[in-house]
FIDOLO-551604 format. One line per field, with one value per residue (C-alpha): residue number from 1; x, y, z. Coordinates in steps of 0.25 Angstrom, whole numbers. Layout:
N
num NUM/...
x X/...
y Y/...
z Z/...
***
This chain:
974
num 1/2/3/4/5/6/7/8/9/10/11/12/13/14/15/16/17/18/19/20/21/22/23/24/25/26/27/28/29/30/31/32/33/34/35/36/37/38/39/40/41/42/43/44/45/46/47/48/49/50/51/52/53/54/55/56/57/58/59/60/61/62/63/64/65/66/67/68/69/70/71/72/73/74/75/76/77/78/79/80/81/82/83/84/85/86/87/88/89/90/91/92/93/94/95/96/97/98/99/100/101/102/103/104/105/106/107/108/109/110/111/112/113/114/115/116/117/118/119/120/121/122/123/124/125/126/127/128/129/130/131/132/133/134/135/136/137/138/139/140/141/142/143/144/145/146/147/148/149/150/151/152/153/154/155/156/157/158/159/160/161/162/163/164/165/166/167/168/169/170/171/172/173/174/175/176/177/178/179/180/181/182/183/184/185/186/187/188/189/190/191/192/193/194/195/196/197/198/199/200/201/202/203/204/205/206/207/208/209/210/211/212/213/214/215/216/217/218/219/220/221/222/223/224/225/226/227/228/229/230/231/232/233/234/235/236/237/238/239/240/241/242/243/244/245/246/247/248/249/250/251/252/253/254/255/256/257/258/259/260/261/262/263/264/265/266/267/268/269/270/271/272/273/274/275/276/277/278/279/280/281/282/283/284/285/286/287/288/289/290/291/292/293/294/295/296/297/298/299/300/301/302/303/304/305/306/307/308/309/310/311/312/313/314/315/316/317/318/319/320/321/322/323/324/325/326/327/328/329/330/331/332/333/334/335/336/337/338/339/340/341/342/343/344/345/346/347/348/349/350/351/352/353/354/355/356/357/358/359/360/361/362/363/364/365/366/367/368/369/370/371/372/373/374/375/376/377/378/379/380/381/382/383/384/385/386/387/388/389/390/391/392/393/394/395/396/397/398/399/400/401/402/403/404/405/406/407/408/409/410/411/412/413/414/415/416/417/418/419/420/421/422/423/424/425/426/427/428/429/430/431/432/433/434/435/436/437/438/439/440/441/442/443/444/445/446/447/448/449/450/451/452/453/454/455/456/457/458/459/460/461/462/463/464/465/466/467/468/469/470/471/472/473/474/475/476/477/478/479/480/481/482/483/484/485/486/487/488/489/490/491/492/493/494/495/496/497/498/499/500/501/502/503/504/505/506/507/508/509/510/511/512/513/514/515/516/517/518/519/520/521/522/523/524/525/526/527/528/529/530/531/532/533/534/535/536/537/538/539/540/541/542/543/544/545/546/547/548/549/550/551/552/553/554/555/556/557/558/559/560/561/562/563/564/565/566/567/568/569/570/571/572/573/574/575/576/577/578/579/580/581/582/583/584/585/586/587/588/589/590/591/592/593/594/595/596/597/598/599/600/601/602/603/604/605/606/607/608/609/610/611/612/613/614/615/616/617/618/619/620/621/622/623/624/625/626/627/628/629/630/631/632/633/634/635/636/637/638/639/640/641/642/643/644/645/646/647/648/649/650/651/652/653/654/655/656/657/658/659/660/661/662/663/664/665/666/667/668/669/670/671/672/673/674/675/676/677/678/679/680/681/682/683/684/685/686/687/688/689/690/691/692/693/694/695/696/697/698/699/700/701/702/703/704/705/706/707/708/709/710/711/712/713/714/715/716/717/718/719/720/721/722/723/724/725/726/727/728/729/730/731/732/733/734/735/736/737/738/739/740/741/742/743/744/745/746/747/748/749/750/751/752/753/754/755/756/757/758/759/760/761/762/763/764/765/766/767/768/769/770/771/772/773/774/775/776/777/778/779/780/781/782/783/784/785/786/787/788/789/790/791/792/793/794/795/796/797/798/799/800/801/802/803/804/805/806/807/808/809/810/811/812/813/814/815/816/817/818/819/820/821/822/823/824/825/826/827/828/829/830/831/832/833/834/835/836/837/838/839/840/841/842/843/844/845/846/847/848/849/850/851/852/853/854/855/856/857/858/859/860/861/862/863/864/865/866/867/868/869/870/871/872/873/874/875/876/877/878/879/880/881/882/883/884/885/886/887/888/889/890/891/892/893/894/895/896/897/898/899/900/901/902/903/904/905/906/907/908/909/910/911/912/913/914/915/916/917/918/919/920/921/922/923/924/925/926/927/928/929/930/931/932/933/934/935/936/937/938/939/940/941/942/943/944/945/946/947/948/949/950/951/952/953/954/955/956/957/958/959/960/961/962/963/964/965/966/967/968/969/970/971/972/973/974
x 363/355/363/359/362/356/351/351/340/335/329/338/326/322/335/333/340/342/342/347/353/346/332/324/332/329/314/315/308/315/308/316/329/341/354/366/381/383/394/390/400/414/408/400/388/375/364/349/345/332/332/323/323/320/317/325/316/315/331/332/323/331/345/342/328/318/317/303/304/295/299/294/286/295/288/286/298/299/303/304/313/321/324/328/337/344/349/355/361/368/375/378/376/387/378/367/377/383/369/364/376/373/359/362/372/363/352/362/366/352/350/362/355/364/354/353/343/347/342/343/348/334/330/323/324/332/340/353/363/374/383/392/404/417/413/401/410/419/408/402/416/418/404/406/419/412/400/400/398/384/380/382/380/375/382/387/379/388/400/410/415/404/405/397/391/400/394/397/388/377/377/376/364/358/360/353/342/340/340/331/321/322/321/310/298/289/297/309/303/306/321/322/319/314/308/303/294/307/313/301/293/295/292/303/301/309/315/310/314/328/337/349/347/350/364/369/367/371/386/385/391/403/405/420/419/411/406/412/408/419/413/422/420/421/432/422/407/404/397/403/405/405/417/414/424/425/430/435/428/441/450/441/453/453/444/444/437/427/433/446/441/442/456/460/471/466/469/460/449/451/449/436/431/426/412/417/409/396/399/399/387/379/384/380/366/364/370/361/349/353/361/356/369/375/365/374/385/376/373/388/395/408/404/415/408/395/391/386/376/374/361/368/380/372/365/377/385/373/370/379/373/364/376/383/371/372/387/393/403/405/418/419/431/436/436/421/418/430/423/412/402/394/385/387/378/383/376/379/384/387/392/381/385/379/373/369/381/391/396/397/385/370/362/349/353/348/359/357/361/369/375/390/395/408/417/425/422/427/417/414/417/405/409/409/395/390/395/389/375/375/380/371/378/381/396/403/418/423/437/444/435/421/411/397/386/374/362/355/368/366/352/354/365/357/345/355/352/338/339/342/349/349/363/360/356/369/377/371/374/388/391/386/391/377/364/351/346/333/334/349/361/371/385/386/398/400/407/409/403/396/409/415/404/405/420/418/408/417/428/418/417/431/431/443/438/435/440/431/422/424/413/413/415/419/430/425/429/436/424/416/425/424/409/409/418/409/397/404/409/395/389/400/395/381/377/371/373/370/379/376/386/382/374/383/395/392/384/378/392/396/384/387/402/396/387/398/407/396/391/405/403/389/381/369/361/360/347/347/335/334/324/318/326/339/337/343/355/358/356/366/376/376/378/389/397/394/389/391/381/366/356/341/330/319/310/298/288/293/304/310/320/322/336/343/358/367/375/363/359/344/339/325/318/312/298/300/306/293/285/294/302/297/302/315/316/316/331/342/350/365/364/352/354/345/349/344/340/333/321/319/323/309/310/295/293/289/301/310/302/303/318/320/314/325/335/349/363/367/358/364/357/362/359/365/356/354/347/338/329/329/338/327/331/345/339/330/342/352/341/339/354/357/344/343/356/349/339/324/319/311/324/333/323/323/338/344/335/328/341/349/339/332/343/356/360/375/376/364/371/384/377/370/383/390/380/378/392/396/383/382/393/391/400/398/403/410/418/433/437/423/420/432/428/415/414/410/395/390/377/369/356/350/341/330/319/304/296/284/274/282/283/268/265/275/270/255/258/266/256/244/250/257/243/238/250/248/234/238/245/252/252/243/253/265/258/255/270/275/264/269/283/280/271/282/293/284/282/297/299/288/274/270/273/266/253/254/254/262/267/271/285/294/297/288/299/312/317/313/320/333/332/331/344/352/347/351/366/366/361/369/382/377/375/364/355/347/334/328/314/307/294/291/281/292/301/290/289/304/303/292/300/312/305/299/314/317/327/326/325/323/313/314/304/298/288/298/301/315/318/314/322/334/332/331/344/351/346/351/364/366/363/350/344/352/340/335/323/322/312/320/314/315/329/336/342/348/352/365/364/378/375/370/379/368/357/346/337/325/318/324/320/324/332/347/350/339/345/359/354/348/360/368/362/372/383/388/399/400/398/410/405/402/388/380/367/357/346/335/330/319/324/319/309/308/317/328/326/326/339/346/340/345/359/359/352/362/373/366/361/370/366/354/343/329/316/315/304/296/304/298/284/288/291/283/273/283/295/288/283/298/302/293/292/296/306/315/326/336/338/351/356/367/372/365/374/372/368/375/369/381/391/385/396/406/412/421/422/407/406/417/410/396/403/408/395/382/378/365/362/351/343/333/331/341
y 481/470/463/450/446/434/437/424/421/410/401/401/401/415/421/432/436/451/459/473/484/489/483/492/489/474/478/473/479/479/471/475/481/473/477/474/478/487/497/512/521/516/508/496/497/490/496/493/491/487/473/463/451/437/424/412/407/421/422/410/415/428/421/409/411/400/388/392/407/408/413/414/426/438/446/458/460/459/445/446/458/451/440/449/456/443/443/457/453/442/452/462/457/449/446/441/431/426/423/417/407/405/401/392/385/384/378/368/364/361/353/345/342/350/352/350/354/363/372/386/396/400/386/384/371/375/369/373/369/359/352/359/352/358/363/370/377/381/387/394/401/405/411/419/424/429/435/451/458/463/448/446/460/456/460/450/454/461/462/473/477/474/461/454/440/430/426/412/412/419/410/398/405/407/392/388/397/390/377/381/386/376/363/367/359/349/338/343/338/324/327/330/322/332/346/344/356/365/360/360/372/385/393/393/381/380/367/360/348/342/346/337/331/344/345/334/345/357/356/348/360/361/346/343/330/325/310/303/289/282/271/258/247/232/223/212/211/217/231/244/253/267/271/283/294/309/320/332/346/353/345/338/330/322/310/300/286/287/274/281/295/291/287/299/308/321/330/321/322/337/338/330/338/336/331/321/310/319/323/308/305/317/313/299/303/312/302/290/298/299/286/275/266/277/273/261/270/277/264/261/266/268/269/268/263/258/247/252/242/242/250/261/261/263/274/281/279/285/297/302/316/313/309/321/330/324/328/315/312/299/294/284/276/280/266/265/275/273/265/270/259/262/256/259/254/245/235/221/225/212/211/211/205/212/223/236/244/233/220/225/234/235/248/240/228/228/228/224/235/231/238/239/241/248/252/265/263/248/238/228/213/203/198/213/215/203/208/221/216/207/218/220/232/246/244/233/229/229/229/231/243/246/251/257/251/259/250/256/251/237/237/241/230/219/222/223/231/226/238/235/245/246/247/262/265/258/266/279/275/271/285/293/284/284/277/280/269/272/287/287/289/278/276/267/259/253/241/230/233/245/251/248/255/267/268/267/278/287/284/288/302/305/297/297/304/294/295/302/290/287/294/306/318/328/331/330/340/334/335/329/317/315/316/305/296/299/294/282/277/279/271/260/259/258/271/284/298/313/322/335/344/359/362/364/355/344/333/328/326/318/309/307/303/294/287/284/279/269/265/260/250/245/252/254/266/280/287/302/308/323/335/336/349/342/330/338/342/328/323/334/332/317/319/329/322/307/306/291/289/285/295/295/304/296/308/312/304/291/289/275/267/256/251/259/257/253/266/275/288/290/304/306/315/315/316/304/296/299/293/282/277/263/263/269/259/248/251/249/262/262/276/285/300/310/324/336/326/336/333/321/328/325/310/309/314/305/309/304/291/288/291/281/269/270/259/263/258/272/284/298/311/324/337/350/352/339/347/358/359/347/336/326/330/325/312/310/312/303/292/291/290/281/275/273/281/292/283/285/299/300/296/306/317/314/311/321/331/337/337/344/353/358/357/357/345/344/329/325/334/327/313/317/322/309/300/308/312/299/300/315/323/338/348/363/372/380/368/369/363/359/370/380/385/390/405/413/414/426/427/440/442/454/460/469/477/475/485/492/482/470/475/478/464/457/463/461/446/444/450/443/429/430/433/420/412/416/410/397/384/372/369/381/390/385/386/401/403/397/405/418/416/413/425/434/429/432/446/447/443/452/456/451/437/438/444/435/446/448/462/473/469/480/488/479/469/472/459/461/475/468/458/468/475/462/459/472/470/455/457/469/460/450/439/429/427/416/421/411/412/401/407/404/416/426/421/424/438/440/434/444/456/452/451/466/470/463/453/439/428/413/406/392/386/373/373/372/359/352/356/371/371/367/377/388/384/384/397/403/397/402/416/418/425/431/428/415/414/401/396/390/376/374/381/378/365/358/370/375/390/395/406/414/421/427/420/427/421/430/423/414/399/399/387/390/376/379/392/387/377/388/396/384/385/396/393/379/372/379/393/402/415/421/419/429/424/435/432/442/444/455/463/461/451/436/434/442/435/421/423/423/409/404/408/399/388/389/386/374/369/356/352/359/366/370/367/377/387/378/382/396/390/386/400/406/418/427/422/421/436/440/432/439/453/464/471/482/475/468/453/449/441/449/463/471/478/488/481/485/477/482/474/461/452/464/466/454/459/459/445/440/446/440/426/426/431/433/447/455/465/475/479/490/505/514
z 532/540/551/559/573/581/596/604/614/624/619/607/597/602/596/586/573/573/560/561/553/540/544/535/522/525/527/541/554/567/577/590/594/598/605/596/596/584/580/582/577/581/593/595/604/609/600/600/585/578/573/566/575/569/575/572/561/555/556/548/537/536/536/528/522/523/513/508/508/520/534/548/554/553/563/555/547/532/529/514/515/526/516/506/516/519/505/507/520/513/505/516/530/536/548/540/532/546/552/539/540/554/551/540/549/561/552/547/561/565/552/557/570/578/589/604/615/627/638/635/646/648/650/637/629/616/604/600/589/594/593/583/576/574/560/565/576/565/556/568/572/557/557/570/565/552/559/559/572/567/567/582/587/601/613/624/636/646/638/641/631/622/614/604/605/599/585/587/600/592/580/590/597/583/580/593/589/576/583/593/583/571/579/588/583/591/585/592/605/603/602/617/629/638/638/624/623/626/613/604/607/601/613/624/634/647/650/662/670/669/657/660/647/640/647/637/626/634/630/617/609/618/619/618/610/598/596/584/579/572/563/563/553/559/555/552/550/563/565/563/576/579/588/597/597/602/595/602/600/603/594/583/579/592/591/602/604/615/621/622/628/642/641/633/637/645/632/624/635/636/621/621/633/647/642/632/639/638/624/620/627/622/608/609/614/602/592/597/593/579/578/587/588/597/607/611/615/625/631/633/645/637/623/613/600/595/585/572/565/550/550/559/551/538/544/549/536/528/537/549/549/561/570/565/569/583/584/581/571/563/557/547/543/529/524/526/515/507/497/488/485/473/462/447/436/425/414/409/395/388/373/363/350/338/346/340/344/341/347/362/366/362/365/365/374/388/399/414/423/435/447/449/463/465/476/474/459/459/455/466/464/463/478/483/476/482/496/494/490/502/512/524/531/526/526/519/519/504/498/512/517/522/512/515/507/502/504/492/484/489/486/471/471/476/467/455/442/436/426/411/402/387/381/378/392/397/387/391/406/402/395/407/418/425/424/431/440/447/446/451/442/445/439/427/422/408/406/395/382/387/391/378/371/380/377/362/362/370/360/349/355/350/337/327/314/303/289/279/273/259/250/258/249/260/270/284/295/307/316/305/304/319/319/308/317/329/321/315/329/335/323/325/339/335/341/335/339/337/328/334/326/324/312/300/305/295/301/288/282/294/293/278/282/292/282/273/285/289/275/273/285/279/290/280/275/282/285/287/293/292/290/276/274/275/265/254/263/266/252/246/257/254/239/242/252/249/235/234/246/241/247/246/252/259/258/250/242/236/247/247/255/245/243/253/250/262/261/257/265/266/269/276/285/298/292/284/296/303/292/287/299/297/282/287/298/288/285/295/294/296/300/303/304/310/305/312/323/331/322/331/344/350/354/355/341/329/322/333/335/320/319/331/322/312/313/311/316/319/322/320/324/318/325/328/340/348/359/355/366/375/379/375/360/363/368/356/346/354/357/342/339/352/357/372/375/383/389/388/385/399/406/398/401/416/418/408/401/413/422/410/404/417/428/419/427/424/427/418/407/409/408/395/389/393/386/374/371/363/354/352/344/345/338/336/326/337/342/340/327/322/312/312/298/303/303/315/320/328/335/338/346/338/349/343/349/347/339/347/340/344/359/359/354/363/376/372/368/381/390/384/384/397/403/397/402/416/416/408/413/408/393/390/397/390/377/380/384/371/363/370/366/352/351/357/348/336/341/342/328/322/325/311/315/328/321/310/299/287/290/290/294/295/308/317/322/328/323/309/309/315/304/294/299/299/285/280/284/281/267/264/267/257/268/270/283/288/296/306/312/319/313/298/299/304/292/282/288/287/273/269/276/268/255/257/259/246/253/247/258/258/268/273/283/286/275/264/257/256/242/244/257/249/238/249/255/242/238/251/250/236/241/234/246/258/269/272/282/289/299/311/311/296/293/306/302/291/282/277/275/275/266/278/287/296/304/310/320/319/331/342/342/357/355/352/346/335/332/331/321/313/313/309/295/292/302/298/290/277/283/280/285/299/303/311/319/323/333/334/348/352/364/378/373/377/365/372/385/379/371/384/387/373/376/387/380/369/379/384/371/371/385/391/382/387/380/369/372/381/393/392/394/408/413/423/420/426/419/406/408/410/398/388/394/385/393/392/398/389/391/397/385/381/379/368/357/346/333/320/308/299/308/304/298/298/312/316/330/332/326/335/347/343/340/355/361/354/354/355/345/346/334/333/334/341
***
């Protein structure tokens, strides 16, 4: 084991850190031999041992490491090996840990300015660490007591019997060596009055001439008393003053005014020490250099106190570290800092008759921002504010006590608040309790009509369920009634929101109930905007649950909005909104609904811009995934439903999205949660009491091997494209990275997909073989399955493969029209086919396919929110059988590695989600190579278990285990 000891020298900077013990294991070369006191057998003897000798700078590099990773000349020893050994020493060498702690403490003392010049015993100019305060002495004693004998294995010269050097004395010598080394620069020459070269040059320089001026520092460490300044406030408007006191080094609890020292009892004088007068003088000299007002005490024959002007008081109150570094303590009366003066933000919110959100508050009105000064949280009176604004000194007497004034606070108060806030911005600030002013977050208070609105919104978070409206032919569940009540209260307040229930929890029927509730109050017609594939679903649901409500499709040729009834529901699509937003904008809608609102998640898209032009009293977004990839999607949805609430997009990205997504800023996340909570209702199937009738859902990662053909293609594609990536930059490089990922995913799916050939298909893909095994069991049990792939081409290959096996399947993709799509859904639900192939983008939303009890994700979308939406086609209200989800993952490929990332993203999907696959394009060449490398080492994403296809749907214990923790199944040859 490597041990460490310090050997002092004169001058101090010539001291050396000696490393001894197992030098070879650390890759070190002995540079000399040193006499140490070490155990030999059952005795302790002086022994000359080989050591690696380090100078002070090299010693710091070894003990602490240099900030930039570089180090000074190591005189032939292996520096990098030594740095590695320091980590080993940390775990095994008590002497290394002790000296590393000593080095860190010594650097800290030097940083605090604990330095004095002195004349070394050999007559050289030197620097040493002084003075130490009681806390420093206590730390030093503790370190000395803890240091092992091998860390101070130097003999006291001439000691009989043999004794070791006191570790406390050795640590002090090491600190002096640090001081004499680190501050020795040409600039140090200006800090002394004589013999400048002796304190600035690196080479030893003998002091010449008179050195009487150094005598005042010779015993600064052993001084019996420390200077204390007690700040006293005046009784009137006169100046503050600093009363001089001395604190005993022997008894720190003894504190005596300097004016009373000379008349003090002998016991007090003894505690202060014989050199009390000298200690006072030396301390005043040191203090006057860093705080000039103490110079007045030096000119006074019997100093007792010094006046403190406003500027000096402000300087001292702002930073007393300089005096502390000079060994002078500052005491402030408790009353001076008892009161906390602060500025909070507020707005002038006045009643606005006839405003959009009711009689009291308008989201669009511009409000004047103002500062609200407080003392200990209590608002100041107008007279106190005027006195504060006129204050000329750093302290002001207020409410019977002295309060320190921050000049920046006074400046803000004098200039007032010239900023204007919209009602939406003020509401957002009131909900979070903070507002950004000039790049700084300040506390914000709501009052008047703004406070009333905030209280009503918070009350709406826990609404009383409303009675089922007349005309609704259904019985709402409890959580659905609460959802209707929440939306109704937002509508009453003039706001919109986002209903973000999980897929399958009945968002459609809740909106139908809301329409009936609002139409009875004369709110006007309702507009529902949805994907074209959901028009039929909405129409059938309205006819089923509210047959008396007039419904029209505004879609296709000959569409018209003539004679829209006040209680009518108009159904249209996002595509039609892009084309006819001006026509749709001619009607003021009582309620505008954006179903599957993630279709407008890009705030800069034409769809999102067109949607914003539609006038409506209340806007409601429906989506099971308010955030799929970026928080800007949430901004887009909520800015449509409650315009201005989250501020501008640029400010939202800077203040919220980047801190939350990139740095996982907990405070920014909490602020976002506070402001969105009243406008975002999120319920999951797994929440207690939401959908207790839903059966169990289990999820499995089916890990499959690549075939020999797949492995060959995988390695060839990776090698060829990685070589191009190394030569590319910027956009071209990102494009190559995403192209590489796509090609490798296609290879993992099937070589035929990558090569764009129709076949042959059997025995060429591990995934297709696994799918065959799964289907054999599923079909034999008479159950149905959904198979999702993000590639239409792969779905066609699977369709062809199943046809060759004489397995009937249905196939839904984006090129299929609305009527045909509805027919396919009806056929599957009727049991006309057991296998339903769906492209992920076309079939991932808006479908009810509860006939299926199995869901297979043939390839990964690498976005857990999208995958969950697809799974919810089968796992939704109406499903009465357990659902099993199988995710096919090729073993030891990039799919296997990224699946571990997806697990983390799934946990953070409601707060922090990355940026889809784009984050992969930012990986370095090395990281990218490690990601796509075809290795033989399994990814650390879970324990593999034996796969038994016959167990599907039959083993309750296996189902329960999979439900608690997703399993990984291995499919392939033995």
